[in-house]
C-alpha positions, 0 to 999 in steps of 0.5 A: 500500500502506498503512503504519501507524506508532504513536507509543506511550506518550507524553504528547500535547500536541496543540498547542492549549495544553490539558493533556497526556494519556497517549495513542498516536498512530496514523498511516497513510501521511501522516495521523493516524488516531487518538489515544488510550490503548492503541491500539498493543496490537492492531496487530502489523504497525505500525512502533512508536516508543516514546515512554515518558516523552516529550512528543509534539507537532506538529512545530515551524513555523520562522516565519523561516528562511533555509535556502533555500540550505543545504537545497538543498545539504544537505536533511537540515536537521540543526540544525533536525531535532534540535530538532523543526522539521518546516516551514521558512518563507522570505521575509524581504525576499528570496525565491528568486523572482520573479526579474529579471536584476538580482535574480539578479546581486545575489544571485549577487554575495553567494552562498556557495561551494556555493550553487546557480545561480539558474535559477528564475524564480518562487518556486513553481518553487524550492519545487517543486525543493526537494521534488523534490531532497529535503528533510527539512522541509516548505518554504513562503515569502512573496514578498520585498518586496525582489524586488518593489521590484527588479522595479518600481524596481530599486535606486533610491530613488524611488517606483514609477510607476503602471505599475511598481506595476501590473506588480508587483502582477500578478506578486505575485498570480500568486505568491499564486495559486501558493501563496505565503504573502503578502509578507515585507518587510525595511525596514531594508535597501535597496531595501526601505527605499525603499518608502513606507507607501502602496506597502506598503498597495497590495501588501498589498491584493493579499494581502488578496484571497488571504487571505495575510499581511503580515510585516515586519522593520520599519523600525526596532527601535531609535530609531523602534521605536514608529513602526515598530509603528504603521506595521505596524499601519496597513498591516494596517488599511488593507489589511485583512490579517493583519500580523506583526512579524518577530523582535520586539525593542527594539534598543539600551539606551535603547530597551529601555523601549519594548517595553512600549509596543509591546506595548500598541500591538499589544494595542490593535489586537488588541482592535479585532479586527485580526489582529496577531501577532509572532514572536521568537528567544530570543537577545540578539544579532542577525545580519546583514551588516556592510554594514547598518551603512552607511546606505541612502542609500549603497546607492542603486543597488546593490552596485556603487554602494556599492563606488564610494562606498567607493572615493571618499575624500570619499564614504568620509569621509561614510560614516564620519561617518554610521555614528557619527551618530544619524539619524531616517532609518535604523536604526543597528545600529552604535550600537544595539550600543554601538559596535565592541565590540558587533559580532562578526565572522563572515567567510567562513572562506575569504575575505579577512577570515577571520583576524578570525572571532570577534573584535569589530570593535574587537578586529579594529581594534586588531589592525591598529592601525586606527580601528574605523569605517575597519576596518568600511569596509575589511571591507565593501570586501573582503567585501561579504557579511561577516556580523556579530552585533550585541549589542543586546537585553536578557534581561528585555525578551526575556522580556516579549515572549515572554510574549504569547500572540500571539508565535510562534518563528522562528530567523532562521537557516540550517540546518547540520550539524556536519561539514565543509564545513557546519560551516565556515560562520559562524553564530549559535547560533540556527541550532542552538538556537532551539526547544530553548532555548525548551523548556529555558530558558524552560519547564523552567528559568524556567517563563516558559511552560508546556509546553503553551503553548510547544508551541502557540506553535511549532505551531498558532499559526504554522500558523494564522497562515500558513494551513497547512491540517491542520497544527500540531495533532495530530488525526485527519485532520491531516498527520502532522508529529509529534515526541517529546522528553524535557522533562527534558533538551531543551536548546540547546548552541550558543554564540556562540563555538561555535555548531555544536553540536546541541540535545539531548533530541529523540528522534523526528521524523515528517514527513508520516508518514515517520520522519526521526529515530528514537531521536535518530538521523537516518534519512536520509529526506527526506519534506518537501514544498512547502506552499501557503497554504490547502492 
């Protein structure tokens, strides 16, 4: 039975970057069938969403989401739904498949309470599971380069053998055939950091044959930022593949001037016809594990090997010295944040370090009369998955990155809800505010981007880069992922101190033709689908 939905009376920004126009959007089942003025007058049987005074746009594509487990627990995806996100993209470094027993063991060691048992062997199986279980947003994923390293060389700091690389490329090709978007690497984290440029080119050559993308948290965003940009461009050029920089940033005060040179390098590559793009989140702090402040060499062999080194007084002394020493071999987040004062702790609220939540590492150390680097080692011992925010970036540098027409948007975060138990989770404000902050701060308040251009950056640009067919643009025949928001009030409310606050201004969200948010209120519908590249 055919169902008709009409979004009436809004100003349509179709995702192409052109000016908005007054029009209704007519949807039948999961597709847009017409866009134009006055289309709502004659259909008495249609469901009507009133968009008077609102901007109507394609649903936003979250290029970098870590919501695989939070959506599995709670398919409502509310922190992103209230911002108009209709598609979540996973796979920075690690993906939920392909798995080996070793990858399962490593992930299970850091699982949060309520995370699912890892019963899947392949990435495509997990995505299909989410769709069957019920999620509000569409889901798609890259294959994690971390997974591929573990399948080939385990957690060891060594090159893969020819036989190992052949095995890995075969598995990668199978995942790509099943719809994976490409490879997502995270080269500051072990074992991903152990991969050479040549290895990444070999893997990316497999992607190129399937039309996928290589996307990377580069080897450095700080002291070796420019060399890392050069490596990403080289990988893309040699493999003949589209390459994208995850969360483009310059970390550490002395590295901020490098952003202009990084942009010049990307522009130079693009001028030759090479597809190179980037994405960004609009905040000055990053978030990752506190353990990432310990150099990769000490992670060689995995979590158990790091724990053994921390328990050895001589090795612990070496770790402490390495944390405060600049090195050309690894990304020193502790120093990039300016030391312990720039590191904000986000421990598990039910874990052994819960009392330090919201404190800087320096404040926690002072409270226990402890040296801050010794405190860091102690906390990593107590809670290996303890998360932290690192305040490393500059607002003007962020603006200079965001201005570029090839930069899209990703939250680099999980989805949450503001009620318990979901609101107990430690998180960054980007979980709740990334897309609303773009529209409120950088469009309405600062006019850094026009509204049509901001919509393009969060819709057709990422959808096209990712190969998501018939999405990202409002046009007859395309899938009906459509949102309507008030451009005069849309804004983020989440802060570093109080992150669990929904964004405001989003009125309607439609996913695959089904209303997920109406009049600013979630409907409870879970119409998201597992998406495949090119389909």
